[in-house]
C-alpha positions as YAML, in Angstrom:
chain: A
units: angstrom
residues:
- id: 1
  name: MET
  ca: [58.37, 64.79, -63.02]
- id: 2
  name: ARG
  ca: [61.14, 63.59, -65.50]
- id: 3
  name: HIS
  ca: [64.61, 63.67, -65.45]
- id: 4
  name: VAL
  ca: [65.89, 64.41, -68.84]
- id: 5
  name: GLU
  ca: [68.29, 61.93, -70.24]
- id: 6
  name: GLY
  ca: [71.84, 62.85, -69.90]
- id: 7
  name: ALA
  ca: [71.13, 66.02, -68.32]
- id: 8
  name: ARG
  ca: [72.49, 66.36, -64.58]
- id: 9
  name: TRP
  ca: [70.28, 67.50, -61.41]
- id: 10
  name: PRO
  ca: [70.36, 70.59, -60.45]
- id: 11
  name: ARG
  ca: [72.59, 71.66, -57.98]
- id: 12
  name: TYR
  ca: [72.48, 74.11, -55.09]
- id: 13
  name: LEU
  ca: [73.76, 78.03, -55.92]
- id: 14
  name: ASP
  ca: [72.73, 76.88, -59.87]
- id: 15
  name: ASP
  ca: [70.56, 79.68, -62.18]
- id: 16
  name: VAL
  ca: [68.36, 77.60, -63.03]
- id: 17
  name: THR
  ca: [65.87, 79.29, -65.31]
- id: 18
  name: LEU
  ca: [62.07, 78.25, -64.57]
- id: 19
  name: THR
  ca: [59.73, 78.16, -67.93]
- id: 20
  name: THR
  ca: [55.86, 78.05, -66.54]
- id: 21
  name: TRP
  ca: [52.42, 77.70, -68.64]
- id: 22
  name: CYS
  ca: [49.29, 75.82, -69.21]
- id: 23
  name: GLY
  ca: [49.32, 72.41, -70.71]
- id: 24
  name: GLY
  ca: [45.14, 72.55, -71.04]
- id: 25
  name: VAL
  ca: [42.28, 72.33, -69.25]
- id: 26
  name: GLY
  ca: [39.19, 70.72, -68.33]
- id: 27
  name: ALA
  ca: [36.11, 71.44, -66.58]
- id: 28
  name: ALA
  ca: [37.66, 72.12, -63.27]
- id: 29
  name: TRP
  ca: [40.94, 71.10, -63.89]
- id: 30
  name: ALA
  ca: [44.49, 72.58, -65.51]
- id: 31
  name: GLU
  ca: [47.55, 71.53, -66.11]
- id: 32
  name: ARG
  ca: [51.04, 73.61, -65.45]
- id: 33
  name: ARG
  ca: [53.78, 72.31, -67.55]
- id: 34
  name: THR
  ca: [57.28, 73.87, -65.96]
- id: 35
  name: ASN
  ca: [60.61, 73.40, -67.44]
- id: 36
  name: PHE
  ca: [63.67, 73.99, -65.48]
- id: 37
  name: ALA
  ca: [67.09, 74.86, -67.64]
- id: 38
  name: PHE
  ca: [70.88, 75.64, -66.50]
- id: 39
  name: ASP
  ca: [73.43, 77.13, -69.06]
- id: 40
  name: GLY
  ca: [69.80, 76.63, -72.36]
- id: 41
  name: ARG
  ca: [69.57, 72.60, -71.41]
- id: 42
  name: LEU
  ca: [66.40, 71.06, -70.22]
- id: 43
  name: LEU
  ca: [66.63, 69.82, -66.66]
- id: 44
  name: LEU
  ca: [63.43, 68.88, -65.96]
- id: 45
  name: GLU
  ca: [60.17, 68.65, -66.97]
- id: 46
  name: VAL
  ca: [57.56, 68.91, -64.24]
- id: 47
  name: ALA
  ca: [53.21, 68.52, -65.14]
- id: 48
  name: ALA
  ca: [50.82, 69.14, -62.26]
- id: 49
  name: LEU
  ca: [47.59, 68.98, -62.39]
- id: 50
  name: TRP
  ca: [45.35, 72.11, -61.04]
- id: 51
  name: VAL
  ca: [42.10, 71.47, -59.37]
- id: 52
  name: PRO
  ca: [40.54, 75.23, -58.04]
- id: 53
  name: THR
  ca: [38.58, 74.35, -54.99]
- id: 54
  name: ASP
  ca: [36.12, 76.96, -53.05]
- id: 55
  name: MET
  ca: [37.09, 77.53, -49.04]
- id: 56
  name: SER
  ca: [35.41, 73.97, -47.83]
- id: 57
  name: GLY
  ca: [38.24, 72.28, -50.31]
- id: 58
  name: HIS
  ca: [36.22, 71.12, -52.69]
- id: 59
  name: PRO
  ca: [36.27, 71.19, -56.64]
- id: 60
  name: VAL
  ca: [34.69, 74.21, -58.59]
- id: 61
  name: ARG
  ca: [34.68, 74.69, -62.40]
- id: 62
  name: VAL
  ca: [37.75, 76.91, -63.91]
- id: 63
  name: ARG
  ca: [36.57, 80.25, -64.39]
- id: 64
  name: PRO
  ca: [36.40, 82.23, -67.04]
- id: 65
  name: ASP
  ca: [39.22, 84.95, -66.28]
- id: 66
  name: PHE
  ca: [41.72, 82.06, -65.74]
- id: 67
  name: PHE
  ca: [42.01, 82.48, -69.52]
- id: 68
  name: ASP
  ca: [43.24, 85.73, -70.14]
- id: 69
  name: VAL
  ca: [45.71, 84.91, -68.04]
- id: 70
  name: TYR
  ca: [46.24, 81.23, -69.75]
- id: 71
  name: GLY
  ca: [44.09, 80.83, -72.14]
- id: 72
  name: GLU
  ca: [46.97, 81.95, -74.93]
- id: 73
  name: ALA
  ca: [49.60, 79.20, -73.85]
- id: 74
  name: CYS
  ca: [46.78, 76.37, -73.66]
- id: 75
  name: ARG
  ca: [45.27, 77.07, -76.63]
- id: 76
  name: GLY
  ca: [42.24, 75.38, -76.56]
- id: 77
  name: ARG
  ca: [44.05, 72.56, -75.84]
- id: 78
  name: LYS
  ca: [42.45, 69.68, -73.13]
- id: 79
  name: ILE
  ca: [43.67, 67.10, -71.11]
- id: 80
  name: SER
  ca: [41.68, 64.91, -68.99]
- id: 81
  name: GLY
  ca: [41.06, 64.75, -65.33]
- id: 82
  name: ARG
  ca: [40.73, 61.32, -65.42]
- id: 83
  name: VAL
  ca: [43.84, 59.28, -62.78]
- id: 84
  name: THR
  ca: [44.16, 55.31, -62.89]
- id: 85
  name: ILE
  ca: [45.02, 53.75, -59.47]
- id: 86
  name: PRO
  ca: [47.64, 51.57, -59.84]
- id: 87
  name: GLU
  ca: [47.15, 48.33, -58.13]
- id: 88
  name: ILE
  ca: [48.90, 47.15, -54.93]
- id: 89
  name: PRO
  ca: [51.10, 43.70, -56.67]
- id: 90
  name: ASP
  ca: [50.58, 40.78, -53.61]
- id: 91
  name: ASP
  ca: [54.06, 41.37, -52.95]
- id: 92
  name: ALA
  ca: [54.18, 44.64, -52.27]
- id: 93
  name: THR
  ca: [55.90, 45.50, -48.31]
- id: 94
  name: TYR
  ca: [53.66, 47.33, -45.86]
- id: 95
  name: ARG
  ca: [54.52, 50.02, -42.40]
- id: 96
  name: PRO
  ca: [52.63, 52.64, -40.69]
- id: 97
  name: TRP
  ca: [53.41, 55.69, -42.41]
- id: 98
  name: PRO
  ca: [52.73, 58.34, -39.83]
- id: 99
  name: LEU
  ca: [51.64, 61.76, -39.55]
- id: 100
  name: ARG
  ca: [53.14, 64.95, -38.36]
- id: 101
  name: ALA
  ca: [51.39, 68.46, -37.78]
- id: 102
  name: ALA
  ca: [53.70, 69.40, -40.26]
- id: 103
  name: ASP
  ca: [52.41, 68.15, -42.73]
- id: 104
  name: PHE
  ca: [49.42, 69.20, -42.89]
- id: 105
  name: ASP
  ca: [48.63, 72.38, -45.37]
- id: 106
  name: ILE
  ca: [46.11, 75.30, -44.33]
- id: 107
  name: VAL
  ca: [42.71, 73.11, -45.69]
- id: 108
  name: GLY
  ca: [43.97, 70.40, -43.11]
- id: 109
  name: HIS
  ca: [44.86, 67.84, -45.91]
- id: 110
  name: VAL
  ca: [48.94, 66.31, -46.60]
- id: 111
  name: ASN
  ca: [51.24, 69.16, -48.31]
- id: 112
  name: ASN
  ca: [53.07, 67.49, -51.22]
- id: 113
  name: ALA
  ca: [56.20, 68.31, -48.96]
- id: 114
  name: ALA
  ca: [55.32, 65.02, -46.65]
- id: 115
  name: VAL
  ca: [54.72, 63.22, -49.84]
- id: 116
  name: TRP
  ca: [58.11, 63.53, -50.95]
- id: 117
  name: LEU
  ca: [59.38, 62.57, -47.61]
- id: 118
  name: ALA
  ca: [57.60, 59.19, -48.69]
- id: 119
  name: VAL
  ca: [59.39, 59.28, -51.63]
- id: 120
  name: SER
  ca: [62.61, 60.04, -50.72]
- id: 121
  name: GLU
  ca: [62.01, 57.08, -47.60]
- id: 122
  name: VAL
  ca: [61.99, 54.17, -49.91]
- id: 123
  name: VAL
  ca: [64.11, 55.53, -53.03]
- id: 124
  name: LYS
  ca: [67.07, 56.04, -51.74]
- id: 125
  name: THR
  ca: [69.62, 56.90, -55.42]
- id: 126
  name: PRO
  ca: [68.99, 59.66, -57.68]
- id: 127
  name: LEU
  ca: [65.66, 59.93, -59.96]
- id: 128
  name: HIS
  ca: [64.54, 59.98, -63.31]
- id: 129
  name: TYR
  ca: [61.66, 59.57, -63.16]
- id: 130
  name: VAL
  ca: [58.80, 60.28, -60.92]
- id: 131
  name: SER
  ca: [54.69, 60.62, -61.56]
- id: 132
  name: VAL
  ca: [52.58, 61.36, -57.81]
- id: 133
  name: THR
  ca: [49.26, 60.67, -58.08]
- id: 134
  name: HIS
  ca: [46.71, 62.19, -55.90]
- id: 135
  name: HIS
  ca: [43.04, 60.07, -55.92]
- id: 136
  name: ARG
  ca: [41.95, 61.64, -52.78]
- id: 137
  name: ALA
  ca: [43.17, 64.12, -49.68]
- id: 138
  name: LEU
  ca: [44.56, 62.52, -46.28]
- id: 139
  name: GLU
  ca: [43.64, 63.97, -43.76]
- id: 140
  name: ARG
  ca: [44.13, 64.35, -39.85]
- id: 141
  name: ASP
  ca: [44.27, 62.10, -37.63]
- id: 142
  name: GLU
  ca: [43.71, 58.95, -39.91]
- id: 143
  name: GLU
  ca: [45.87, 56.16, -40.06]
- id: 144
  name: VAL
  ca: [48.43, 55.48, -43.02]
- id: 145
  name: THR
  ca: [50.04, 52.90, -43.92]
- id: 146
  name: LEU
  ca: [52.64, 53.64, -46.71]
- id: 147
  name: ALA
  ca: [52.83, 50.34, -48.90]
- id: 148
  name: GLU
  ca: [55.56, 50.03, -51.92]
- id: 149
  name: ALA
  ca: [56.98, 47.42, -54.48]
- id: 150
  name: PRO
  ca: [59.98, 48.11, -57.09]
- id: 151
  name: GLY
  ca: [59.14, 51.23, -58.89]
- id: 152
  name: ARG
  ca: [55.58, 52.06, -57.17]
- id: 153
  name: LEU
  ca: [54.54, 53.35, -52.98]
- id: 154
  name: TRP
  ca: [51.53, 53.53, -52.09]
- id: 155
  name: LEU
  ca: [49.88, 55.45, -49.10]
- id: 156
  name: LEU
  ca: [46.60, 54.24, -48.19]
- id: 157
  name: VAL
  ca: [43.38, 55.19, -45.66]
- id: 158
  name: ASP
  ca: [41.68, 51.74, -44.19]
- id: 159
  name: GLY
  ca: [43.20, 49.68, -47.21]
- id: 160
  name: VAL
  ca: [42.31, 52.50, -50.05]
- id: 161
  name: VAL
  ca: [44.45, 54.33, -51.99]
- id: 162
  name: ARG
  ca: [44.73, 58.25, -51.22]
- id: 163
  name: VAL
  ca: [48.20, 58.74, -52.93]
- id: 164
  name: SER
  ca: [50.07, 56.85, -55.67]
- id: 165
  name: VAL
  ca: [53.21, 56.89, -56.67]
- id: 166
  name: GLU
  ca: [55.63, 55.59, -59.66]
- id: 167
  name: TYR
  ca: [59.61, 56.09, -60.69]
- id: 168
  name: ALA
  ca: [61.87, 55.33, -62.28]
- id: 169
  name: GLN
  ca: [65.43, 55.64, -60.48]
- id: 170
  name: THR
  ca: [69.20, 56.33, -63.16]
...
């Protein structure tokens, strides 16, 4: 998510217009882009990688009927599903990050709201930019550690990064 330079954050009861489209596809993923505008002025740009899954939560290929709906918007653009895991610097600080029952979605993975809670605990001022990358699911009954360093945080299980976050404050 990127806060557009010079724009303000949306406020409660603002009549915000959202425009969403498919930014591109890969074999087993698609990029969804969403713009948030207020009074005709762009406020936020968001890009998310969608990964279709089967009932057990395992990734599956993008189905042909996806293109019936989103084919025109993606116009054949290809995107990579490769993501790198940023290294944790030696001076990072670590603390336990306990999970609550409300943190889980219907397949037992930690939901996005719980990850945003970690971000809001670390970052105390408004954000200009944030990128949240889920490298692997956080599961029920796992002991999670939050690592933080300036402009970054990681959620780890047994020393393995499951979620990484990069951010810049305004």
